C-alpha positions as CSV (number, residue, x, y, z in Angstrom):
1,M,0.0,0.0,0.0
2,A,1.4,3.4,-0.9
3,T,2.4,5.7,1.9
4,S,-0.3,8.3,1.0
5,D,-3.0,5.6,1.3
6,R,-1.9,4.1,4.6
7,K,-4.6,3.9,7.3
8,Y,-4.3,4.9,10.9
9,R,-6.8,3.5,13.4
10,G,-8.9,2.4,10.4
11,M,-9.0,5.9,8.8
12,S,-7.3,7.0,5.6
13,R,-5.1,10.0,5.5
14,E,-7.8,12.0,3.7
15,A,-10.5,10.9,6.2
16,R,-8.3,12.0,9.1
17,R,-7.7,15.4,7.4
18,E,-11.4,15.9,6.8
19,Q,-12.1,15.0,10.5
20,R,-9.6,17.6,11.6
21,R,-11.2,20.2,9.3
22,R,-14.6,19.2,10.9
23,Q,-13.2,19.8,14.4
24,F,-12.0,23.3,13.4
25,I,-15.4,24.1,11.9
26,E,-17.1,23.0,15.1
27,A,-14.7,25.1,17.1
28,G,-15.5,28.0,14.9
29,H,-19.2,27.6,15.5
30,A,-18.6,27.6,19.2
31,L,-16.1,30.5,19.5
32,F,-17.3,32.8,16.7
33,G,-20.9,32.3,17.9
34,S,-20.1,33.0,21.6
35,E,-17.0,35.2,21.9
36,G,-17.1,36.7,18.4
37,Y,-14.6,36.8,15.5
38,Q,-12.2,39.3,17.0
39,A,-11.8,37.3,20.2
40,A,-11.4,33.9,18.6
41,S,-7.7,33.8,17.8
42,V,-6.1,30.9,16.0
43,K,-4.7,29.7,19.3
44,K,-8.1,29.7,20.9
45,L,-9.6,27.9,18.0
46,C,-6.9,25.2,18.2
47,R,-7.5,24.7,21.9
48,E,-11.2,24.4,21.3
49,A,-10.6,21.9,18.5
50,E,-7.9,20.1,20.5
51,L,-5.5,20.3,17.6
52,T,-2.3,22.2,16.8
53,E,-1.8,25.2,14.6
54,R,-0.1,23.0,12.1
55,Y,-3.4,21.3,11.5
56,F,-5.2,24.6,11.4
57,Y,-3.2,25.7,8.5
58,E,-3.5,22.3,6.8
59,S,-7.2,23.1,6.4
60,F,-7.4,26.9,6.3
61,K,-5.0,29.6,5.0
62,R,-6.3,32.1,7.5
63,R,-8.9,32.6,10.2
64,E,-11.2,34.4,7.8
65,D,-11.5,31.2,5.7
66,L,-12.6,29.3,8.7
67,F,-15.2,31.9,9.5
68,A,-16.5,31.7,5.9
69,A,-16.9,27.9,6.2
70,C,-18.8,28.4,9.4
71,Y,-21.0,31.1,7.9
72,D,-21.8,29.1,4.8
73,E,-22.7,26.0,6.9
74,K,-25.1,28.0,9.2
75,L,-26.6,29.7,6.2
76,D,-27.2,26.4,4.5
77,L,-28.9,25.1,7.6
78,L,-31.2,28.1,7.9
79,F,-32.0,28.0,4.2
80,T,-32.9,24.3,4.4
81,T,-35.1,25.0,7.4
82,L,-37.0,27.7,5.6
83,L,-37.3,25.7,2.4
84,E,-38.9,22.8,4.2
85,N,-41.6,25.2,5.4
86,L,-42.7,26.0,1.8
87,T,-43.3,22.3,1.0
88,S,-45.3,21.1,4.0
89,G,-49.1,21.0,4.2
90,T,-51.9,22.7,2.5
91,R,-52.1,26.3,3.7
92,S,-52.9,29.8,2.4
93,V,-50.0,31.7,1.0
94,E,-50.4,34.2,3.9
95,Q,-50.0,31.3,6.4
96,I,-47.0,30.0,4.6
97,V,-45.3,33.4,4.9
98,V,-46.2,33.6,8.6
99,D,-44.9,30.1,9.2
100,G,-41.7,30.9,7.3
101,L,-41.1,34.1,9.4
102,L,-41.7,32.2,12.6
103,S,-39.3,29.4,11.4
104,L,-36.7,32.1,10.7
105,F,-36.9,33.8,14.0
106,R,-37.3,30.7,16.1
107,T,-34.3,29.1,14.5
108,L,-32.2,32.2,15.2
109,R,-33.5,32.2,18.8
110,D,-32.8,28.5,19.4
111,D,-29.3,28.6,17.7
112,Q,-27.8,31.8,19.0
113,H,-24.4,30.8,17.7
114,M,-26.0,30.9,14.2
115,A,-27.6,34.2,15.0
116,R,-24.4,35.9,16.0
117,I,-22.4,34.5,13.1
118,L,-25.0,35.4,10.5
119,M,-26.3,38.7,11.9
120,I,-23.4,40.3,13.8
121,E,-20.0,38.8,13.2
122,I,-20.2,38.9,9.4
123,Y,-19.8,42.7,9.5
124,G,-16.5,42.5,11.4
125,V,-14.6,40.1,9.3
126,P,-11.9,41.4,7.0
127,Y,-12.9,39.0,4.2
128,D,-14.8,39.1,1.0
129,Q,-18.0,40.3,2.7
130,Q,-19.6,41.1,-0.6
131,R,-19.5,37.4,-1.5
132,L,-20.9,36.3,1.8
133,Y,-23.6,39.0,1.8
134,E,-24.6,38.3,-1.8
135,R,-24.8,34.6,-0.9
136,S,-27.3,35.3,1.8
137,I,-29.3,38.1,0.4
138,G,-29.2,36.8,-3.1
139,R,-30.1,33.3,-2.1
140,F,-33.1,34.2,0.0
141,S,-34.3,36.8,-2.5
142,D,-34.2,34.3,-5.3
143,M,-36.3,31.9,-3.2
144,L,-38.8,34.6,-2.4
145,L,-38.9,35.8,-6.0
146,Q,-39.6,32.2,-7.3
147,F,-42.4,31.9,-4.7
148,M,-43.9,35.2,-5.8
149,Q,-43.7,34.4,-9.5
150,R,-45.3,31.0,-8.9
151,F,-48.2,32.1,-6.9
152,L,-49.1,35.6,-8.1
153,P,-52.6,35.4,-9.6
154,A,-51.4,37.7,-12.4
155,P,-48.3,39.7,-13.3
156,P,-48.3,43.3,-11.8
157,D,-50.1,45.8,-14.0
158,D,-47.7,48.6,-13.2
159,P,-44.7,48.4,-15.4
160,D,-42.6,50.1,-12.7
161,V,-43.2,47.2,-10.3
162,D,-40.0,45.0,-10.2
163,L,-40.6,41.8,-8.4
164,E,-36.9,41.1,-8.1
165,L,-36.4,44.4,-6.3
166,L,-39.4,43.8,-4.1
167,A,-38.1,40.3,-3.1
168,T,-34.7,41.8,-2.2
169,G,-36.4,44.6,-0.2
170,L,-38.6,42.2,1.7
171,V,-35.6,40.0,2.6
172,G,-33.7,43.1,3.6
173,V,-36.5,44.0,6.0
174,C,-36.5,40.6,7.7
175,I,-32.7,40.6,8.0
176,Q,-32.6,44.1,9.5
177,M,-35.3,43.3,12.0
178,A,-33.5,40.1,12.9
179,Q,-30.2,41.8,13.3
180,R,-31.6,44.5,15.6
181,W,-33.4,41.8,17.6
182,V,-30.2,39.7,18.1
183,I,-28.1,42.8,19.0
184,K,-30.8,43.9,21.6
185,G,-30.8,40.5,23.2
186,Y,-34.0,38.9,21.8
187,R,-36.4,41.2,23.7
188,Q,-39.4,40.4,21.5
189,T,-40.9,37.0,20.8
190,P,-40.6,35.4,17.4
191,E,-44.3,35.9,17.1
192,Q,-43.9,39.7,17.6
193,L,-41.2,39.9,15.0
194,A,-43.3,37.9,12.5
195,A,-46.3,40.1,13.2
196,N,-44.3,43.3,12.4
197,C,-42.8,41.8,9.3
198,M,-46.3,40.8,8.1
199,L,-47.4,44.4,8.2
200,I,-45.0,45.0,5.3
201,F,-45.8,41.7,3.5
202,R,-49.5,42.4,3.7
203,G,-49.0,45.7,2.0
204,L,-47.6,43.8,-1.0
205,G,-50.3,41.2,-0.7
206,Q,-53.1,43.8,-0.9
207,Q,-51.6,45.2,-4.1
208,T,-51.1,41.8,-5.8
209,G,-53.6,39.4,-4.2
210,L,-50.7,37.0,-3.5
211,L,-51.7,36.3,0.1
212,E,-55.3,35.4,-0.6
213,Q,-54.6,32.0,-2.3
214,T,-54.5,28.6,-0.8
215,I,-52.0,26.1,-2.2
216,S,-50.9,22.5,-1.7
217,P,-47.3,21.3,-1.4
218,G,-45.5,20.3,-4.5
């Protein structure tokens, strides 16, 4: 067997390397989500992961790269959670939106490491923030845009109405509310946040008739 393929304790070299990378990502979730990016030095991350700096630089060129991996993973989890809401049960479009908002805010409340990484620490990382920001805003805006295009009873009559801009604006409203909520220490309930967001969503619904429909999953 070639040296590069030798196994140690039943694991290949590549599997061990991936395991170490996983340990650093878990350490990043813990420290970035509790102490914050600035406080989470490479040495602290290594202690949390129970690995040496040699192994840190085996997986990541710099601390910002680890943060990006943590950010992407938490974002994927949040996106999957919200997407599942769109495909479960027969409900009115309005109820789907309400349930989606509740899912968003409850997930952030229940996973406060996620909330801090996605809503606060992202703005203090000397990284390609535009990429991370576009990945979040763009991804959720596209999901909402597809939802609107699918269930609008008819295209908007006003040629100045741009559904892509509207979708981006609605996502921005939710993110700004969530960010303030996280920073202020979760003073309101998820239900209160969802109710305030719905005041804005209902304004769009009144203009388009979008929220009046009932749909089935699939």
